[in-house]
N, C-alpha and C positions, 0 to 999 in steps of 0.2 A: 504493500500499500504506500502511496505517495504521502508525504508530510502534509501536503496541501489538502488532500482528500480528508486527513484525519481533522485538520485544523478547520475545514468547512463544516465537518460533522459536528464538531464541538461548538462552532458558531451558531448552528441552528440546532437548539435543544430539542425541537419537535422531531427532526429527522434522526437525531441521535437516539432519542427514546424509542422511536420506531424500529430503528435498525437493530439495537441491542441494549436492553434496559438493565445496567448493571446497578449495584447498590449505590454507587456514587450519583447515578442519575436521579435517584430518589432525592438525595440531598440537593442537587441542583434545582429539582422542580420545586422543592420546599422553599428555597431562597426565592426563586421566581415568584412563587405564590405570595410570599411575604411582600414583595415589592408591589 
């Protein structure tokens, strides 16, 4: 995988969650909901 591809996935939380939801994603979503 190219670094750019991973960076893009990290940038778009929705795509990241759809692709592969790890425990870290839950924390990310929690922070997003807080905002």
